[in-house]
N, C-alpha and C positions, 0 to 999 in steps of 0.2 A: 505494501498497501505503498502510492505516494504523501510526504505532508500536503503537500496542494491537497489531495484525498481525506488528510484527515482531518486537515482544519478547518473541511469541509461541512467535516464526519457531524465533529466540535457542539458550529458552529448552526450545525442547524438541533444535535443537540438540545442543545441548550435554547435556541426559538420554541419549540416545542414544548420545554419544560417554560418557555415566559408564555405563553399561548395558552397550557394548561394552567396556571398562578393566576392571568388573569382570568382566560372564566369560573371559576373555584371562584376571587373573588367577584367578580357582580352574581354566580349568583346568591356569593350574600348577600350583598348592595337587595339584590331582588328582594331574599327577603328581609330580611333588614327595612327596608320600607311596606314589604309590607304584612307586617309586626307594628312599627307606627303607624300609618289608614289603620285598623286594626283600634290603634289603640285611641287614634282618636275619635275618631266612632263611640267609641262607647263612648270618651270624655261625652262629644254631643248630646249620645243619648242621658246619659246623666243629670246631665243638665238642666235638663226636657222635663224627664221625673224631676226633680230639683224641684224647679221651676213650676213647675204644676203643683208640688205635692209645698211649694209654702203658700200658691194662690189657696190652694181649696181651705186649706189648716184658719189663712189670715178670714176667707170671703166667707166662707162655711160653719166651719168648726167654731170661729169664735165669731159669729155675726148674732147679733141683738136682737134680730127679728129674723125674715125674711127675707133672699137674699136676695136684691135687683133680679131687673133684665140682663141688662146690662153686666153687670161680674155673672153671669151664667152662662150668656154666652164668651167670654171671655175664658174662663170654664174648661167648656164647652167648645173651642177651638185651644186654648192647648192644650184636652186630652189627646187633641185629636192632632195633634201637631207633635202626637209623641211617635205616633205611626207602631203601636204594640199595640195589637188585636185582645190577648188579658188586659190591662187596662181598660179601657176603652170598651166591653163586656165591660165591668166590675159597675166606673164611671151608669151606668144603665140604668145598670141593678139600684146602685142606686139612688139616681134617676128617677126611675120609676115606684119605686120602692113607695110600700101603706106606713103609715100614720105607725107603725107597727111595728116594722121593720128598718127605719130607712137609719133608726144605730148603728144596729148590725151590717144593713152595708153597706155605714160608712166606716165602721172600724173592716170591715171588710176590703173596701176601697180601702185604707190607710195602711195596712198593710203589707198588702199585694203592694201600694210603692217602696216600702220599704225593706224590698227585697227584690223589689226588680232594677238599686241599686248597685250601681259590681257588679253586677250576677258574670 
């Protein structure tokens, strides 16, 4: 084997090694970006759940009387913005509950909201 062939073989081997590390590095970056995206989505979801929970406590649980139409509309919009079917269904159970069931459904909704945070 000539010296020129040996240098060419070593250069090719080094190029292949760099290529393998480059592909592996790109894969690790992709995994990291995917993880960051998932964390951001979880943060946004938790933020919406917490915002609705604060509204629910402030506008419903602490209400001295009947909840105004504007506040009910704000709560409805906030719960729909969460885009979680189980929370929406429990909210609907609460809003449609009879006077005897409303306290139970409010507790169920509040517990569900707490359970959903950081799931």
